[in-house]
C-alpha positions as CSV (number, residue, x, y, z in Angstrom):
1,M,-19.1,16.8,-17.6
2,T,-20.2,13.2,-17.0
3,P,-21.0,11.7,-14.3
4,T,-18.4,9.7,-14.5
5,M,-15.8,12.0,-14.7
6,M,-16.4,13.2,-11.3
7,G,-14.8,10.3,-9.7
8,S,-12.6,6.8,-9.9
9,V,-14.3,4.3,-11.1
10,I,-11.8,1.9,-12.5
11,D,-9.2,1.7,-9.2
12,G,-12.0,1.8,-6.4
13,P,-10.8,2.7,-2.4
14,K,-7.3,2.9,-1.6
15,I,-6.1,2.3,2.1
16,K,-2.7,2.3,3.0
17,T,-2.3,2.3,6.8
18,A,-4.2,0.5,9.6
19,L,-7.5,2.6,10.2
20,P,-6.9,5.0,11.7
21,G,-3.7,6.1,10.5
22,P,-1.1,7.9,12.5
23,N,-2.5,11.3,11.8
24,A,-6.0,10.5,12.0
25,K,-4.7,9.0,15.8
26,R,-2.9,12.9,16.5
27,V,-5.8,14.5,15.4
28,L,-8.7,12.0,17.3
29,E,-6.7,12.9,20.6
30,G,-7.4,16.7,20.0
31,D,-11.0,16.1,19.3
32,D,-10.8,13.7,22.6
33,R,-9.9,16.8,24.3
34,Y,-11.9,20.0,23.1
35,I,-14.6,18.8,20.8
36,S,-18.2,18.7,21.9
37,P,-18.6,14.8,23.1
38,S,-22.4,15.7,21.8
39,Y,-21.7,14.8,18.7
40,T,-22.2,11.4,17.1
41,R,-19.2,9.6,15.0
42,S,-19.7,6.1,13.7
43,Y,-16.2,5.5,12.6
44,P,-12.6,7.7,13.1
45,L,-13.1,8.7,9.5
46,V,-10.6,12.0,9.5
47,A,-11.5,13.7,5.9
48,K,-8.8,16.2,4.4
49,E,-10.0,16.4,0.9
50,G,-13.2,15.7,-1.1
51,H,-13.7,15.1,-4.7
52,G,-16.5,13.2,-6.5
53,I,-17.2,10.6,-4.2
54,V,-14.1,10.1,-3.3
55,V,-13.1,11.0,0.2
56,T,-9.3,11.3,1.5
57,D,-8.3,10.9,4.3
58,V,-5.3,13.1,6.8
59,D,-3.1,9.8,5.8
60,G,-4.2,9.3,2.2
61,N,-6.5,6.8,2.7
62,E,-9.2,7.0,-0.2
63,F,-12.4,5.7,0.2
64,F,-16.1,5.6,-1.6
65,D,-19.0,8.1,0.3
66,F,-21.6,6.0,-0.1
67,S,-23.2,8.8,2.3
68,S,-22.6,11.9,0.7
69,G,-22.1,13.6,3.9
70,I,-25.1,12.2,5.4
71,A,-27.2,13.1,2.1
72,V,-25.3,16.7,1.9
73,T,-22.8,16.6,-1.1
74,S,-25.6,16.1,-4.2
75,T,-23.3,17.0,-6.6
76,G,-20.2,15.2,-5.6
77,H,-17.6,16.7,-2.9
78,C,-16.1,19.6,-4.5
79,H,-17.6,19.5,-7.6
80,P,-16.0,22.0,-10.1
81,D,-19.0,24.4,-10.8
82,V,-19.9,24.8,-7.1
83,V,-16.4,25.2,-6.4
84,A,-16.0,28.3,-9.1
85,A,-19.4,29.6,-8.0
86,I,-18.0,29.8,-4.3
87,Q,-15.0,31.6,-5.3
88,K,-16.9,34.1,-7.4
89,Q,-19.1,35.1,-5.2
90,A,-16.5,35.6,-1.9
91,G,-14.7,37.8,-4.2
92,E,-17.2,39.8,-4.8
93,L,-20.0,40.2,-1.9
94,I,-19.7,37.4,1.2
95,H,-22.3,38.9,3.3
96,M,-24.6,41.9,4.0
97,S,-27.7,40.3,5.6
98,G,-30.9,39.6,3.5
99,T,-32.8,40.1,7.0
100,D,-32.5,43.9,6.7
101,F,-31.1,44.5,3.1
102,Y,-31.8,43.0,-0.4
103,Y,-30.0,40.4,-2.4
104,E,-30.7,39.8,-5.9
105,S,-30.1,36.2,-5.5
106,L,-32.4,35.4,-3.1
107,V,-34.9,36.3,-5.9
108,T,-33.1,34.5,-8.3
109,L,-33.1,31.7,-6.4
110,A,-36.8,31.3,-5.4
111,E,-37.8,31.9,-9.1
112,R,-35.5,28.6,-10.0
113,L,-37.0,26.8,-7.3
114,S,-40.4,27.9,-7.8
115,K,-40.4,26.6,-10.9
116,I,-39.8,22.3,-9.2
117,A,-41.9,22.9,-6.4
118,P,-43.9,20.2,-5.7
119,M,-47.1,21.6,-5.6
120,P,-48.9,24.6,-7.6
121,G,-47.9,28.1,-7.6
122,P,-47.5,30.7,-6.6
123,H,-44.8,30.5,-3.7
124,R,-42.7,32.4,-1.0
125,F,-39.3,31.3,-0.3
126,Y,-37.6,32.0,3.7
127,Y,-34.3,30.8,4.0
128,G,-32.1,29.5,6.9
129,N,-29.0,27.7,7.6
130,S,-29.8,24.3,8.5
131,G,-32.4,21.6,8.0
132,A,-33.9,22.4,12.0
133,E,-34.1,26.1,10.9
134,A,-36.2,25.0,8.0
135,I,-38.4,23.6,10.1
136,E,-38.3,25.7,13.1
137,A,-39.7,28.6,10.3
138,A,-42.4,26.0,8.9
139,L,-43.6,25.5,12.6
140,K,-43.8,28.9,13.6
141,L,-45.7,29.9,10.2
142,A,-48.3,27.4,10.4
143,R,-48.9,28.4,14.0
144,Y,-48.8,31.8,12.5
145,H,-50.9,31.6,9.3
146,T,-53.6,29.1,10.9
147,K,-53.9,30.4,14.4
148,R,-54.0,26.9,15.7
149,T,-51.5,25.9,18.6
150,Q,-51.4,22.2,17.9
151,I,-48.7,19.8,15.8
152,I,-49.0,16.3,14.6
153,A,-46.0,14.5,13.9
154,F,-44.6,10.8,13.4
155,Y,-43.0,8.6,16.1
156,G,-40.1,7.8,14.1
157,A,-39.3,11.2,12.6
158,F,-36.1,13.6,12.9
159,H,-37.1,17.0,12.1
160,G,-33.9,18.3,14.1
161,R,-32.1,19.0,17.0
162,T,-33.3,23.0,18.4
163,M,-35.9,23.1,20.3
164,G,-38.9,23.5,18.2
165,A,-37.3,20.6,15.7
166,L,-36.6,18.0,18.3
167,S,-40.2,19.0,20.0
168,L,-41.4,17.3,16.9
169,T,-38.8,14.4,16.3
170,A,-39.0,11.0,17.7
171,S,-36.5,8.7,16.4
172,K,-34.4,8.2,19.3
173,P,-34.5,9.0,23.3
174,Q,-31.4,10.3,23.5
175,Q,-32.1,13.3,20.9
176,R,-34.6,14.2,23.7
177,R,-33.5,13.2,26.9
178,R,-32.6,15.6,29.3
179,F,-34.0,18.7,27.2
180,A,-37.8,18.8,28.8
181,P,-40.1,20.7,28.8
182,L,-40.1,20.3,25.2
183,V,-42.4,23.4,22.8
184,P,-45.8,21.8,23.9
185,G,-48.4,21.4,21.5
186,V,-46.8,18.2,19.6
187,T,-48.8,14.8,19.1
188,H,-47.3,11.8,17.4
189,V,-49.0,8.9,16.2
190,L,-47.5,5.9,14.2
191,Y,-45.6,5.8,11.0
192,P,-46.5,3.0,8.3
193,D,-44.3,-0.1,8.9
194,V,-45.2,-1.5,5.8
195,Y,-42.6,-4.2,5.9
196,R,-43.6,-5.6,9.3
197,K,-47.4,-5.4,8.9
198,G,-47.7,-4.8,5.4
199,E,-49.5,-2.5,2.9
200,S,-53.0,-1.8,4.9
201,D,-51.3,-0.3,8.1
202,A,-50.7,2.4,5.9
203,L,-54.4,3.6,5.8
204,A,-54.5,3.2,9.3
205,C,-52.0,5.1,11.0
206,A,-53.5,7.7,8.5
207,R,-57.1,7.5,9.9
208,F,-56.2,7.1,13.6
209,I,-55.4,10.7,13.6
210,E,-59.0,11.0,12.7
211,D,-60.6,8.3,14.6
212,K,-58.8,8.6,17.6
213,V,-56.6,11.4,17.8
214,F,-59.1,14.0,16.9
215,K,-62.0,12.2,19.1
216,T,-60.0,11.9,21.9
217,T,-57.0,14.1,22.5
218,V,-56.6,17.2,19.9
219,A,-59.4,18.7,18.2
220,P,-59.3,19.1,14.8
221,E,-59.9,23.0,14.8
222,E,-57.0,23.4,16.6
223,V,-54.4,21.8,14.6
224,A,-52.2,23.7,12.6
225,A,-50.1,21.2,10.6
226,I,-49.3,17.7,10.6
227,F,-45.4,17.2,9.9
228,V,-44.2,14.3,8.0
229,E,-40.9,12.6,6.2
230,P,-41.8,11.2,3.0
231,V,-39.1,9.2,3.7
232,Q,-38.1,8.9,7.3
233,G,-34.4,9.3,7.0
234,E,-33.1,8.5,11.5
235,G,-36.5,6.2,11.0
236,G,-34.9,3.7,8.9
237,Y,-35.2,4.9,5.5
238,V,-39.0,4.6,5.2
239,P,-40.9,5.7,2.6
240,A,-44.6,7.0,3.2
241,P,-47.0,4.6,0.9
242,R,-48.7,6.4,-1.3
243,V,-52.2,5.7,0.2
244,F,-50.8,7.2,3.5
245,M,-50.3,10.2,2.0
246,E,-53.1,10.6,0.1
247,E,-55.7,9.9,3.4
248,L,-53.2,12.6,5.3
249,R,-54.1,15.4,2.6
250,R,-57.6,14.5,2.8
251,I,-57.7,14.9,6.1
252,C,-55.6,18.4,6.0
253,D,-58.2,19.5,3.3
254,R,-61.3,18.0,5.3
255,H,-60.4,20.2,8.7
256,G,-58.5,22.9,6.9
257,I,-54.6,21.5,8.3
258,L,-51.2,22.6,6.7
259,L,-49.6,19.2,4.9
260,V,-45.8,20.1,6.0
261,A,-43.3,17.8,3.7
262,D,-39.5,17.7,5.3
263,E,-37.5,17.3,2.7
264,V,-34.3,18.2,4.1
265,Q,-32.8,14.8,3.5
266,S,-34.6,13.1,0.6
267,G,-34.9,16.4,-1.4
268,I,-33.0,17.8,-4.4
269,G,-33.2,14.7,-6.2
270,R,-32.1,12.4,-4.4
271,T,-34.5,10.2,-4.5
272,G,-34.8,10.3,-8.7
273,K,-37.4,13.3,-8.8
274,W,-36.9,16.6,-7.5
275,W,-39.0,16.0,-4.3
276,A,-39.8,12.5,-3.0
277,I,-43.4,13.5,-2.2
278,E,-43.6,13.4,-5.8
279,H,-43.4,9.7,-5.6
280,T,-47.2,9.9,-4.1
281,G,-48.8,12.0,-6.1
282,V,-49.3,14.5,-3.0
283,H,-49.4,18.3,-2.8
284,P,-48.1,19.7,0.4
285,D,-48.7,22.9,1.8
286,I,-44.8,23.7,2.8
287,V,-41.6,22.5,2.2
288,C,-38.6,22.1,4.1
289,S,-35.3,21.7,2.0
290,A,-31.8,21.4,3.0
291,K,-28.6,19.4,2.8
292,G,-28.1,18.4,-0.7
293,I,-29.7,22.0,-1.9
294,A,-26.2,23.5,-1.8
295,S,-24.0,20.7,-2.2
296,G,-22.0,21.4,0.9
297,M,-22.5,24.7,1.9
298,P,-25.2,25.4,4.7
299,L,-28.4,26.9,3.0
300,S,-31.8,25.3,4.1
301,V,-35.2,26.7,2.4
302,M,-38.5,26.6,3.5
303,M,-41.3,27.4,0.8
304,S,-44.9,27.5,1.4
305,K,-48.3,28.8,-0.9
306,A,-48.2,32.5,-1.2
307,E,-51.1,33.1,0.3
308,I,-50.2,31.0,3.4
309,M,-46.6,33.1,4.3
310,D,-48.7,35.9,5.3
311,W,-46.4,37.1,8.5
312,V,-45.4,40.5,8.8
313,P,-42.2,42.1,9.0
314,G,-40.7,41.2,12.5
315,S,-42.0,37.3,12.5
316,H,-39.4,35.3,11.2
317,A,-36.1,36.1,10.2
318,S,-32.5,35.3,9.7
319,T,-28.9,37.0,10.0
320,F,-26.8,35.0,8.0
321,G,-30.2,32.8,5.7
322,G,-29.8,32.9,2.5
323,N,-25.5,34.1,2.4
324,P,-24.8,35.4,-1.1
325,V,-22.3,32.4,-1.1
326,C,-24.6,29.3,-0.3
327,I,-27.0,30.8,-3.0
328,A,-24.5,31.3,-5.6
329,A,-23.4,27.8,-4.2
330,A,-27.3,26.2,-4.8
331,M,-27.5,27.9,-7.7
332,A,-24.9,26.0,-9.0
333,T,-26.0,22.4,-7.7
334,L,-28.9,23.2,-9.4
335,N,-27.7,23.9,-12.5
336,V,-25.2,21.1,-12.5
337,I,-28.4,18.7,-11.4
338,E,-30.3,19.8,-14.6
339,R,-27.0,20.0,-16.9
340,E,-25.7,16.4,-15.9
341,G,-29.2,14.4,-15.9
342,L,-28.4,13.7,-12.1
343,I,-32.0,13.1,-11.2
344,R,-32.1,10.4,-14.1
345,N,-29.3,9.3,-13.1
346,A,-30.0,8.6,-9.2
347,E,-33.0,6.5,-10.8
348,E,-30.9,4.6,-12.8
349,V,-28.1,3.9,-10.5
350,G,-30.7,3.4,-7.7
351,K,-32.3,0.5,-9.7
352,H,-29.1,-0.7,-10.6
353,I,-28.6,-1.3,-6.9
354,R,-31.9,-2.4,-5.6
355,Q,-31.4,-4.6,-8.3
356,R,-28.0,-5.6,-7.1
357,M,-30.0,-6.5,-3.4
358,A,-33.1,-7.7,-5.2
359,D,-32.5,-11.3,-3.6
360,W,-30.3,-10.4,-0.7
361,P,-33.1,-11.4,1.9
362,R,-33.9,-14.3,0.4
363,K,-29.6,-14.7,-0.1
364,Q,-28.1,-12.7,3.3
365,S,-29.0,-14.4,6.8
366,L,-29.1,-11.0,8.2
367,V,-30.8,-8.8,5.8
368,G,-34.4,-8.5,6.1
369,D,-35.7,-5.7,3.8
370,V,-34.6,-3.4,1.2
371,R,-36.3,-0.4,0.2
372,G,-36.1,3.2,-0.8
373,Y,-36.0,5.2,-4.3
374,G,-33.4,6.6,-6.1
375,L,-30.1,7.4,-4.1
376,M,-31.9,6.8,-0.9
377,I,-32.0,3.1,-0.4
378,G,-32.2,1.4,3.2
379,L,-31.0,-2.0,4.0
380,E,-32.7,-3.3,6.7
381,L,-31.0,-5.9,8.9
382,V,-32.7,-8.6,11.3
383,Y,-31.8,-11.9,13.5
384,D,-34.6,-13.9,12.9
385,K,-36.4,-13.1,9.7
386,E,-39.1,-14.8,10.9
387,K,-39.9,-12.5,13.9
388,K,-38.2,-9.2,12.2
389,T,-36.3,-9.0,15.0
390,P,-34.0,-6.2,14.6
391,A,-30.0,-6.9,14.8
392,P,-28.2,-3.1,15.6
393,A,-25.0,-4.6,16.7
394,E,-24.6,-6.3,13.3
395,R,-25.5,-3.5,11.5
396,D,-22.6,-1.6,13.2
397,R,-20.5,-4.2,12.4
398,V,-20.8,-4.1,9.1
399,I,-20.6,-0.7,8.7
400,D,-17.4,-0.4,10.8
401,L,-15.9,-3.4,8.0
402,A,-17.1,-1.2,5.1
403,F,-15.1,1.8,6.6
404,E,-12.1,-0.9,6.8
405,R,-12.4,-1.6,3.3
406,G,-12.8,2.0,2.5
407,I,-16.5,2.1,1.9
408,L,-18.3,4.9,3.7
409,F,-21.8,4.6,4.9
410,L,-23.8,5.4,8.2
411,G,-26.7,3.6,9.7
412,C,-30.3,5.0,10.3
413,G,-33.2,3.7,12.6
414,P,-31.9,1.1,15.4
415,N,-31.3,-2.0,12.3
416,T,-31.0,-0.1,8.8
417,I,-27.6,0.4,6.9
418,R,-28.2,3.8,4.4
419,I,-26.8,3.9,1.3
420,A,-27.0,7.1,-0.3
421,P,-24.1,7.8,-2.2
422,P,-23.8,11.5,-4.3
423,L,-26.3,11.8,-6.9
424,I,-23.4,11.6,-9.3
425,A,-22.3,8.3,-8.4
426,T,-21.8,5.5,-11.7
427,K,-23.1,1.9,-11.4
428,E,-19.6,0.8,-11.7
429,Q,-18.7,2.7,-8.6
430,A,-22.2,0.9,-6.8
431,D,-21.0,-2.2,-7.9
432,I,-17.7,-1.7,-6.1
433,A,-19.3,-0.4,-2.8
434,M,-22.2,-3.7,-3.2
435,D,-19.7,-6.1,-3.5
436,V,-18.3,-4.7,-0.5
437,L,-21.1,-4.9,1.6
438,E,-22.0,-8.2,0.2
439,E,-18.6,-9.2,1.7
440,C,-19.2,-7.6,5.2
441,L,-22.6,-9.0,5.6
442,K,-20.7,-12.2,4.7
443,R,-18.0,-11.3,7.4
444,A,-20.1,-9.8,10.2
445,V,-22.3,-13.1,10.8
446,K,-19.2,-15.3,11.3
C-alpha cells in the first residue's frame, strides 16, 4: 500500500456545516459540564472517524489532519495493518502485566528497536504508557545509575506534566503554576535561539553550562544527566544545532554525565530519520520515545545503553506498560514505516513543504521563520520582522481560519504553527494544506 492510497488526494477537505455543527455543539455542551477544564483545546473539532490523513467529525465534516493527533498517528489514522494487529492481539491476550510476568512481544519489539537505536548497542528497554512516563523512567534511571541527584534541562523544553517530567519542563508558566514544590535538583539553562541570535548562540548556550553553571551553581560531579529535545516541541519546533549537541556530548563525556534525548515527539521517522538526534551525528546515552511509536495506541519506550540500565527488580515498573495490544500496534507501525518507505516520504514531502514556504518570510508579512526537518516543521509568525516580535494572536487566528477551511494545525511555542501531518502525507495533500495556510496568512492581517 502506498502513501497515496491512505487518504483522499484530489478532493481535499469537505466542510458541510457551520463549525461547530449541531452534533458537535451537543458534545461540547456535555464536555463543558463533565470534562476536566485543564485540557487545552484549540478549536471545536469533535472527531468521530479517521482514515489516512482525513478526520471526519460527528457532523460529517472531513478535515486534513496536519497535526497527526499531536504527532501520534505516524502511519495515518486507522492504518489497516495497525488495526488488524490490534484486533488480532485483542482476541488472544489483552493483559497479564509485564511487570510480574513475561511477554514474548516485549523481547520482539526490543530486538527490533535495538536495530534502529541512535547509539551503539547493546541496549536495554523499559516500557511505559506515555511520553511523560518515559521521561520519569529516564530521570530515575539517571539518578540510580550515576548515584547523582542534579539534572540540567532547557528553557522552552516540554517533557511532560507528571511531577518529575514537569520539573524538567519550562515551556509555559501555566504548566507549572500552583504545583510547587516540584522535584528538586533541576537547573534550567538557555536553549539556542538561532533565528534571533545566529549560529554562534548555539555554542555559547552549551558552553554556558561549563563556564557558568558548573562554576557558580551546581558541581559537575553532582549532575546525573542533561535532558534535551533534539527538536524542541512545545518550545516552537526549534531544531538543536549540530554544534550545540556536539558540545553537550563533550561536556557529558568530560564529567561522566548522561545525555538523555527526549524523542517523544521527534522520533519514529517524523524528521526524515528514525531519530531527530541523527541529524546531529551525536549518540545519546538514553532515548525517550512515545507518541508515533504505536500510531495511536498508548505506548512509550525508554531505551539506554545496556550498562546504564543497571537497576534491580522493584526499582521501577508499570502495570500496563508494554501492554500486548500496544506492542502489536508498535510492531505493525514499524513494519508499515519500513515497507512503505515512510521515513523517505517524510523527508521528501517535508522538503517539498519547506520549498513551498521558502519565500514566505519575504512575501508574507506575518512569517518570520520556517524551520524543521522532515514532517516536523515550524512556521513562526511575527509582527516586526526586524525586531522579530512574536505574533501569538495572529498565530491563533491563522489556525482558526485553517480549521474553518478543513485543515487541522496546532500551535507550539508562543507564536509558531506546527506542521506535522502523518508520515503518509503526499505532496498533493501538502499542496492543498499549504494553499489553505497561505490564504489564511493573508486573511489574518486584514
